[in-house]
N, C-alpha and C positions, 0 to 999 in steps of 0.2 A: 433488625439490621440486614441489609441486602447482602446477598451471596454473590451477585453478579459484579465482575469486574468490568467497568466502563471505561473507554478511552476515546480520545477525540484526535483527529488529525490536526495539525497546528500549523499548516504552512502558511495561511493566510495571517495568523496571529504572529507568527515569526516575522513576516515580512513587514507587518505593521508595528510590532512592538520590539522586536529583537527575541532571541532564544530564550534568555532567562525570564523575561516578562511574559512570554507565552505559557511558560511552565507555571508561572504563578496564577495566572488568570484561570488555567485549565485546573489546578489543584484548588483554588478557592472556589470555582465552580462545582465543585464536587467529584471531579473524574480522578480514577484512580490510576490512570495512564496516559500517555501520549503516543502518537505515531510522528516522530519529530522528522520533518524533511529536511534532506541535505542539498536540496535543489537550488534554493535561494542563495547558497553560498558561492554559486558559480555565476550569478547574475548582478553582483555589484550591490546588492541590497543588504547583505549580511557580510560579515568578515569572511575574507576568502580563504577557508580552510585549505583549499587545494594548493595555494602558495605556501602555506606552511611546512616547515620542517617537522621530523619526528617530535623533537621537543615541544614545538609551539603547538602541535596538534594536540599533544598528550595534555599539556598544560590548559589549552581551551576547553577540551570536552571533559576534563577532569572538574573544571569549574563547573560546567553544566550539570555533570553527575552529583557533585557535592550540593548544588543548590536544589536539584531535584530531591534529594534525600532530606534536606532541610524542609521542604514542603510536602514530603510523605508522599509524592508521586513518582510513578516508574516510566522509564522511556521503554515502552513495550514492544515497539518496533521502529524501524526507519526507513525512510524512501531514499533509494538509492539512484540509480540510473533509470527513471522512468522512461526516458526517450529510447534507451538501449543504443546499441550500435547502429550506424548508418552503413550505406553502401560504400563509404569513402573510407577505405581501410587505413590511410595514412592519417585520416583525422581521429579515427578510432584509436589508434596506438598513440598518438601524440597528445590527445586531450582527453578521450572518453574513459580509456582503460586507466590512466592514472587517477582520474576521478573517481572511478568505482573502487579502485583498490584502497583510496584514502577514506572513502566513505564506509568500507568495510572494517578498516582499523578503527574509525570513529565509533562505530557501533560497538566495537569492543570495549573500547574506553569508557563508554556509557553504561557498561553491564549490560547491553541490550543483544538478545539472542537473534534477531532476526532484521535482515536488510532486504528489502524487496527490490529486485532487479527485473524490470519488465522484459518481455521476450522481445527479439527482434520481429516486428509485425508488419501487417500491410500498410499501416499508418505510416511507417518511414521508408518502406521499399517498395510500395505500389502494388497494383492489383495483378501484374503479370508475372510476379515470380513464382516458379514452379514449386511445388511441395517439398520436392527433396532438396532444392537449393535452400529454401527457408529453414529446414531442418538442420541441414549441414551448418549454416551460417550461426544458427543459435547455439549448437552444440560447440562449434569453436569458441564462441563468445563465453560461454558459461565454463568451458575448459581452461580458459585463461584466467578466470576468476575464482575457480574453485580452491587451488592451493592456497589462496589468501584467505578464503573463508575458512579453511580446515586450520591454517596457521593462528588465526584471530579468534577461533572458536564461535564462529558466526554462521547462521544459517541462511543461504541464499533462498529468497522466496520469490517463486513465479507467481503471476496472478493471472486471473480469469479475464477473458476479453470479450468484446460483443461488437455491436454495429459501430462503424466509423464512417467519416466522409472525407474522402482523398480525391483531391483535384475537383472539388464541388460535386463529387459523386458519392451518393450513400451507397453502402454495401456492408458486407459483414466480413470481418477481418478473418485472416488465416487462423487464428487461434480461438474464434468463436465456436469452431467444431471442436467438441470436448474431447473427441479421440485424438485429434491430433495434440492438442495440449497435454492429454494424458502421456501419449507417447514421448512428447518433449521432456516431461517431467521425470518419467521412468528412465529415460536414456541418459540422465545425467547420473556419472560414476562417482557419486559421492553421498555419504551419510549427512552432510552438511547442507541439506535442501529440506526446503518445506513449502507449502502451498497457500497462497492468499486468496481466499474467495471474496470476489467482489460482486456484491449483490446487484448493483447497477448495471455494471458491464454485462453481466450475465442476462439480466432481464431485457436488455436491447437486442439480444440475440433471438428472442422467442418468436418474433414477427417472421424470422428467417426459416422458422422450423427447428430451432435448435434448443436443445434441453433447458428448461427454466430453473430458477435458482434452487428450489427444494429438491429437484432431482439431480441437479450438479453437485450439491452438497453430499447426497448419498452416494454418489458414483465416486467421488473423489476420499469421502470418508475419512480415515485418519491422518492422511496426507495434509487435510486442512489444518493449519496451525495458528493461522490469524485470519482477520476479517477487515474488509473495507465495506461496511455498511452503509447504504444510501439508498434512495428512492428515485423513480422516474416513471413517465408514462409509456415507456417502451420505444418511443421513437429515436431518443437519444439519450447521450449521457448527461443528466441534469445535476447529479449531486444534491437533490431536495432532501428535506427532512422526511423520515419515515412517516408514512399515512398521507403524504403529499403526492404520491404517485399511485401506480397500480400494483405493486409488489404486495403478495399474500404474505403478510408477516408472521402470522401463526404457523403457516406451513414452514417458513424459513426457520423458525425456532424449534419447532418440532423436528425438523431434518437435523438440525444441530445437535439437539439432545439425543437422537437416536445414535449419531455417530459418536457421542461422548465427549463433545467438545467443551472443552474447560478453560479456554483461554481468555483473553480480553475481547469483550465486545466493542470493536473500534469503530466509530462513525467518521465517515470521511465525506463532509458537507461543505457545500458553498457557504461562505460568511459574508454576503455582499451588504454589511449593515454601516459601512463608514465609521463615524465616529460613535456609533452605538455597538460596535462589535463587542466589546468586553461585556456590556448588558446582556447581549444575545447569547453569549457563551453561558452566563450565569443561568439564564432560563433554560438553555439547553442542558445543563448538568442535571437539573431536577426533571426536566420532561423525558430525558433518555434514560435515566435510572427508573423511572416509573414504567416507561415503554419496556425496557428490558425485563424488569422484574415481572411484569405482566405478559411477558413473551409475545408482544404486539397486540395484545387482546384489550385494546383500548375501550372498545365499544360493548 
């Protein structure tokens, strides 16, 4: 029996089949956990959890948690504000902050320990923002969310970044620089924080001279408590299956072993299979179990 705990990001499954069906498909495919996205609930394709009062929110996510328990699968992490705050402070306070708070509460109801909240980054704010302003804006955003994370017993997870295209121009995000990312993380005044290592994001920074996936893992060490594993060819963020890109996966798994990583091996992959999406996930359950157990050494 495998000792590895594998998980899959279910955003596309949720959008196509709904929250509870996404759990069923993942469980029947052999995954131990899911990374449940809360983004689609603000886009009109899933129930609008952000319009729910506390009773309705609790009832909705208690139902999802109960269904997960029935299926023997765990909500291992959730996606919160992947877009983060914008330069429009009025919009942040009127729309984004209430969403982030509700998503933290939802994670708590689900019994989930982690909620990924992306940093404010070059992607939202453009190339010309000085380092100091970027840092201050992020610390202000997280400071507003931290009291709720602590109240709900959920860890806010920052995530690694890489190459981006802004205004048609490709470059490297502010947080592709691992030292800036480390500073952002270390300056958060809370114990309710963790780090999400995204292999694909990190790999897109290598062409700019930034640290590669294995080196990043060793640098951040025990701060890494959750993963977004995906592959690419280095030029842009593709979210393709492991071994379809250029990441040296045995080195990634060796680095994770070195830091004593014992969480879920969560795979965040594109699932562009139309009506065959469920069949593709069944294949992925078997493939990714074997891939994880062999630590990427399929050859």
